N, CA and C of each residue as an Amber inpcrd file, in Angstrom:
protein
   243
-160.5590000-150.6920000  21.0950000-159.8880000-151.7210000  20.0930000
-159.5430000-150.3680000  18.6900000-160.2130000-149.2930000  18.6770000
-159.5860000-148.2420000  17.8580000-158.5450000-147.8080000  17.7190000
-158.1560000-147.9820000  18.6610000-156.7200000-147.2380000  19.3340000
-155.6150000-148.2590000  18.9880000-155.7630000-149.4060000  19.2050000
-155.2460000-150.6050000  18.8600000-154.8050000-150.6810000  17.2690000
-155.7180000-150.7780000  16.6720000-155.7500000-151.0330000  14.9880000
-154.9630000-149.2720000  14.5460000-154.9480000-148.0290000  15.4440000
-154.6540000-147.3550000  14.7310000-152.7890000-147.3830000  15.0450000
-152.3640000-147.9940000  16.2610000-151.1980000-148.5500000  16.5300000
-150.6260000-149.4970000  15.3800000-151.5500000-149.9970000  15.2540000
-150.8910000-151.2810000  14.2090000-150.4850000-150.3450000  13.0920000
-151.1940000-149.8240000  12.6410000-151.0440000-148.8700000  11.2150000
-149.6350000-148.2250000  11.1730000-149.6570000-147.6940000  12.5270000
-148.3480000-146.6730000  12.5960000-147.0420000-147.4970000  12.9450000
-147.3920000-148.7190000  13.5910000-146.2290000-149.3320000  13.7430000
-145.6760000-150.1130000  12.4440000-146.6710000-150.4380000  11.7490000
-146.1520000-151.0160000  10.2480000-145.5940000-149.8860000   9.3070000
-146.1170000-148.7640000   9.2640000-145.4010000-148.0690000   8.8520000
-144.0090000-147.6260000   9.0290000-143.6920000-147.7200000  10.4390000
-142.2380000-147.8740000  10.8300000-141.3720000-149.0560000  11.0540000
-142.0450000-150.0970000  10.2170000-141.0700000-151.2330000  10.1930000
-140.6360000-151.2510000   8.3400000-139.3310000-151.6490000   8.4250000
-138.7970000-151.5630000   7.1890000-139.5730000-152.5840000   6.3400000
-139.2180000-152.7440000   4.7480000-140.1120000-153.9060000   4.1230000
-139.4710000-155.0830000   4.2950000-138.4990000-155.1350000   4.4770000
-138.0140000-156.6700000   4.6470000-138.6100000-157.2500000   5.7440000
-139.0320000-156.5490000   6.9500000-139.6030000-156.7260000   8.1710000
-140.8320000-156.9920000   7.8920000-141.8160000-156.2390000   7.3360000
-142.9130000-156.4590000   7.2280000-143.6480000-157.5640000   6.2850000
-142.4160000-157.9320000   5.2490000-142.7550000-158.7700000   4.1830000
-142.4300000-160.1910000   4.8930000-141.9750000-160.5020000   6.0470000
-141.6770000-161.7080000   6.7440000-142.9040000-162.2900000   7.5350000
-142.9490000-163.6590000   7.5340000-143.7870000-164.2750000   8.0280000
-143.9920000-164.3250000   9.6240000-144.8110000-164.3260000  10.5730000
-144.8740000-163.8810000  12.0220000-143.3160000-164.9370000  12.6020000
-143.3470000-166.0570000  12.7040000-142.0880000-166.7500000  13.4640000
-140.7950000-165.8410000  12.8110000-140.4490000-165.4260000  11.6940000
-139.3520000-165.0850000  11.2320000-139.4330000-163.3610000  11.6000000
-140.4970000-162.7910000  11.5620000-140.4720000-161.4300000  12.3420000
-139.8340000-161.3180000  13.8110000-140.5930000-162.5070000  14.5760000
-140.5260000-162.7040000  15.8140000-138.5830000-162.9270000  16.1000000
-138.1610000-163.9000000  15.0630000-136.6600000-164.0830000  15.4280000
-136.2120000-162.7500000  14.9500000-136.3560000-162.1600000  14.3010000
-135.9870000-160.9500000  13.6980000-135.7740000-159.6940000  14.7370000
-136.8500000-159.3250000  15.3060000-137.0310000-158.4240000  16.5230000
-136.5170000-159.1540000  17.9560000-136.1310000-160.1900000  17.7440000
-135.7540000-160.4690000  19.3260000-134.6620000-159.9490000  19.9660000
-134.6110000-159.5530000  20.7770000-133.5950000-158.7030000  21.5360000
-132.7920000-159.3460000  22.5720000-133.0740000-160.8100000  22.9490000
-132.1690000-161.3900000  23.6490000-130.5990000-161.3870000  23.0780000
-129.6540000-161.7000000  24.0520000-127.9210000-161.7560000  23.4420000
-128.0190000-163.1940000  23.1080000-128.7600000-163.9310000  23.3350000
-128.5690000-165.5570000  22.9300000-130.0840000-165.7150000  22.3160000
-129.9720000-166.2720000  20.7040000-131.0620000-166.7920000  20.5860000
-130.6660000-167.6380000  19.6580000-131.7150000-168.9820000  19.6150000
-131.7060000-169.8740000  18.4720000-133.1390000-170.0250000  17.7630000
-132.7530000-170.8090000  16.5000000-133.8940000-171.2040000  15.9660000
-133.7150000-172.6070000  15.2060000-134.8930000-173.3240000  15.8400000
-134.9290000-174.8790000  15.7010000-135.7150000-175.0800000  14.5020000
-135.4960000-175.1160000  13.4640000-136.6470000-175.1300000  11.8990000
-136.0060000-175.7600000  11.3100000-136.6710000-176.4560000  10.5010000
-136.2410000-177.3510000   8.7830000-136.1660000-176.5390000   7.8880000
-135.8430000-177.3000000   6.7600000-135.2430000-176.7990000   5.5220000
-136.4800000-175.8030000   5.1980000-135.7800000-174.8690000   4.2240000
-136.8970000-173.7250000   3.5640000-137.8250000-173.1660000   4.6330000
-137.4170000-172.5580000   5.5560000-137.9660000-172.1220000   6.8420000
-137.5740000-170.4240000   6.8870000-136.8410000-170.0140000   6.3820000
-136.7810000-168.6840000   6.5000000-135.2730000-168.1980000   7.3940000
-134.5080000-168.9190000   7.2360000-133.5840000-169.2350000   8.4350000
-132.5150000-167.8540000   7.9470000-131.9590000-167.9870000   6.8280000
-131.2450000-167.3240000   6.4300000-131.7130000-165.5710000   5.9600000
-133.0590000-165.4610000   5.4720000-133.5260000-164.3500000   5.3780000
-133.9520000-163.7590000   6.6760000-134.0300000-164.8230000   7.6300000
-134.1970000-164.0010000   8.9360000-132.9890000-163.3550000   9.5270000
-132.0560000-164.4620000   9.3470000-130.7180000-163.7540000  10.0630000
-130.4800000-162.3150000   9.3630000-130.7730000-162.5620000   8.0120000
-130.1840000-161.3160000   6.9960000-130.7670000-159.9660000   7.6600000
-132.0720000-160.2960000   7.7170000-132.8140000-159.2860000   8.7550000
-132.5170000-158.7280000  10.0480000-131.5550000-159.5490000  10.6390000
-131.3540000-159.3980000  12.3280000-130.0860000-158.3220000  11.7650000
-129.1590000-158.5360000  10.5390000-128.1410000-157.7660000  10.4590000
-128.6670000-156.4310000   9.9550000-129.4810000-156.7600000   9.0910000
-129.6580000-155.4980000   8.5600000-130.2420000-154.1830000   9.6220000
-131.3920000-154.9580000  10.4080000-131.7550000-154.2500000  11.7050000
-130.7230000-153.5110000  12.6400000-129.6830000-154.6480000  12.8000000
-128.2030000-154.1980000  13.5990000-127.5910000-153.2770000  12.9420000
-127.6270000-152.9510000  11.4070000-126.6630000-152.1610000  10.8660000
-127.5800000-150.6120000  10.7980000-128.8810000-150.6600000  10.7030000
-129.9560000-149.4660000  10.8590000-129.8670000-148.6570000  12.2430000
-129.7840000-149.6310000  13.2520000-129.9570000-149.5300000  14.5440000
-128.2160000-148.5590000  14.9350000-127.2400000-149.5230000  14.4970000
-125.9430000-149.0240000  15.0620000-125.0300000-148.6410000  14.0810000
-125.1030000-147.6840000  13.4170000-124.4770000-147.1390000  12.0450000
-122.5890000-147.3220000  12.3580000-121.9360000-147.7810000  11.6980000
-120.6850000-148.0550000  11.7650000-120.1540000-149.2920000  12.2970000
-121.1500000-149.7830000  13.2490000-121.0010000-151.1050000  13.9510000
-120.4210000-152.3500000  12.8540000-119.8520000-153.1600000  13.0920000
-119.5770000-154.6280000  12.2220000-120.4110000-155.5470000  12.7330000
-120.9240000-156.6180000  11.9440000-121.5530000-157.7540000  11.8840000
-120.8300000-158.3130000  11.5300000-121.0360000-159.8010000  11.7080000
-120.2620000-160.9730000  11.2520000-121.3840000-161.8610000  10.6200000
-121.0920000-162.5230000   9.5300000-122.1300000-163.4650000   8.6700000
-120.8290000-164.4800000   8.6580000-121.1480000-165.6670000   8.8160000
-120.5350000-167.1320000   8.6600000-121.1070000-168.1570000   7.9640000
-120.7100000-168.4520000   6.5090000-121.3460000-169.9810000   6.2350000
-119.7380000-170.8280000   5.7620000-120.1220000-171.8020000   4.8660000
-119.3570000-172.7540000   4.7130000-118.3630000-172.3340000   3.9170000
-118.7090000-171.4570000   2.7300000-117.5590000-170.8480000   1.9690000
-118.0120000-169.3460000   1.6590000-117.1160000-168.5750000   1.2450000
-117.6020000-167.1920000   0.5390000-118.7360000-167.5340000  -0.5280000
-118.6660000-168.1760000  -1.3970000-119.7680000-168.4130000  -2.4410000
-121.0790000-168.8150000  -1.8370000-120.9310000-169.3650000  -0.5330000
-122.4200000-169.8480000  -0.1420000-122.9050000-168.5610000   0.6270000
-121.9190000-167.5350000   1.2310000-122.4050000-166.3830000   1.8470000
-122.7350000-165.6040000   0.8200000-122.2250000-165.0640000  -0.2350000
-122.9070000-164.0460000  -1.0530000-124.0310000-164.5610000  -2.1800000
-124.1960000-165.9620000  -2.0850000-125.7840000-166.5520000  -2.5260000
-126.5260000-166.0740000  -1.5740000-126.5610000-166.4820000  -0.5940000
-127.3790000-166.4140000   0.4570000-127.8320000-164.9910000   1.0020000
-126.4420000-164.1620000   1.1530000-126.8110000-162.6000000   1.6310000
-126.7680000-161.9640000   0.3850000
């Protein structure tokens, strides 16, 4: 049990603040490594923040690689992310 607690403390220190601040389902969405993922959820469930977190994680892991974020309008994209 003690080793597990120590591992959790180490892992929490390695997580970026935006991942650590997310709730469990949002964190699972951000850290999912599958090629195709989906989120079936209602309003105000953290979809935009979860996707922004995924984009930030990808940018940190793969410097110089481009990621695409699409919304209905440019202003919506800027307000959301």
